[in-house]
Structures are given as C-alpha cells and as structure tokens.
N, C-alpha and C positions, 0 to 999 in steps of 0.2 A: 561404308563408312559409318562412324562410330554411335550412337544416339547419344546424343546431348541431353546431358543432368540438366533438368529445370529446375530441380528442387536438390538444394544441397544437402547433407545428413545436419542432422540436427543432433548437439548436444544438451541430451535431456536430462543429465544428469547436474548439469552446469545450470541451465536452463530452469530447474523447478527448485536450484538455489537462488537464482537471481530474484525469483516470483516469491518467495518467502522473505528474502531480505527486503522487501519491497513492503510486502503485508505484513511483517511482524513492526514496522514502524507504524501501520495506520492507527493503532489506541494513543500512541503520542502525536499525530499529525490532529486527529480528534478533539485532543486534550488542550492542544494549542490553538489550533483553528476555532475551537468552542471558547476561549476566552472572550469575555465583552469588551466593548472595546471603549469602556470604562474605563478598565482596568490599563490600557494604552494611556497614559499619562500625556498632557503635553506637555513640553518642556517650560519650567516658567523663567521668563524671562526679566531679567534686574540690573540695574544700573551700578550694581558694584562687581568689583573683579575676581575673580575667583580662579585658583585653582586649573589650569588649561585642563580639560577633560579628553580622553582617549577614549572618541566617538560617543555618539548620543545614542541614550538606553533607550528612550520612546519611539525613533525611528529605528533602532534593530529591532525591538517589537512586533513593531507592525512588519516590518520585511520579514520577519520570519514566522508571523500569522497568516500575512499575505502567500509566503511560501505554503506552509502545512495547510493551507486552504486548498491552494492549487494540487498538491500530491494526495490528499485524500480525495476531493474530485475527479483526481485524474485512476485513482485506485476503486471507487464504485462503480466511474463511467467503466472501467474496464470489467466490473464484475456484472452491469447489466446486461454486459456482451452474450453473457455465457448463460447454460443450461439451467433451470433451474435447479437441477439436483447439485451441479458443480457451483453454484453460485451460495448456496445455502451450506454447503459443508467449506468453503473457505469463509464466509457471514461468521459460521460458528465457532470455525479454527483461531481466525485471526481478528475481526470487526466488533464480538461484543464485547462489550467493557469488561466480565469476568470470562476468563478461557476455561473454554470445553474440552471435557477431555474427547477420547474418540468412544469410548464406553458411552458417555454423554451423547454425542450426534448421533453413534448408532440406534440407542433407543430413540429418541426426537424422531429422528428420520425413518427407524423401521429396516437397518440394514447388518450386518452382522459388523466388529468391530475390524475384522478383515477385507473387507466388504469398502468401506469407510476410507480405509488407508489405500487400496488400490484404487478408490475412488478421485483419493484427494490428489495422487500422482497427476490425476491425470485430467486431474480443475488444475493445475498449477503449472501444466503446460497451456492450454486453452486462455488461462489467466496471462500469462506470459506473452500470446500468440494478440489478444487483443488489448495490453496496457500499453499506449501510446504507439499504436502501428507496430508492435512486435522488439517492440525495443529490448525486450530483456532476453530474446531469443540469443542462444549462441552455437552457433553452427562450427563445424570439424574443419 
C-alpha cells in the first residue's frame, strides 16, 4: 500500500507573494480605517430636485472604512499569532508609518541584513498560515 499524503506541497514563492500583497496594503487600510466618522458626512436631504447621482458617496465611504477596518484587523490578528521575531520583522517591514530598510530592521533587532531577509521569508509563510485560516497559502 502506498503512503497517503496528508499534507499537500506548498508553493512557497506564490504563498510569500500573496502575503506581501496583503501586507503592502496595511498602511492604506490603516489610513482609511483611521478616518474619523466626522469625515463620513451624512447625506443632506433637500426637497429640491437635482441631477441623478450615480451612487451615494457617504455610503461608499462607510463601506470602504468598514472593509479597511476588517482587513486591517485580520492582518493584526494574524500577526498576533506569530512568534515575536517574525511579528517584529513584518511590522517593521509593512506596518510602520515609515518604511524601514533591511539594514534598519537588522540594527533594531540585532541581526545581520542577510538574516533579516531569510527570517522575513519564513515570517511571510507563517503569516500566510495565520491570515484568515490559511487563505493565502498556495499549493502545487
């Protein structure tokens, strides 16, 4: 009898690419989610007829804010499931307001630049496993 394969082969390159795609949006989600509700103006009601509008901009802004909050929270939840070093490398790489260089991250965490690169690749795989129950993992 042949041995049954319980785990499929992970496509690490594509899985890391998926993680980067999500993490690169973190700052944008943070900016959108951070808008105060005052910025989301209520529509003004008037009895005067006006040109037909294609959509409701206040409603669109609220939907966009809710989506951004949801995605930001999913990223933060996944990061919370990682080990401290992996979490820190990904936070410095993708979540800080200002982008950090590999050299800056290496100095901050006390590793070589080469180690940071290798550890980030591992952290991206861990993030893919943690984000929305492994939604980012691609298999061969």
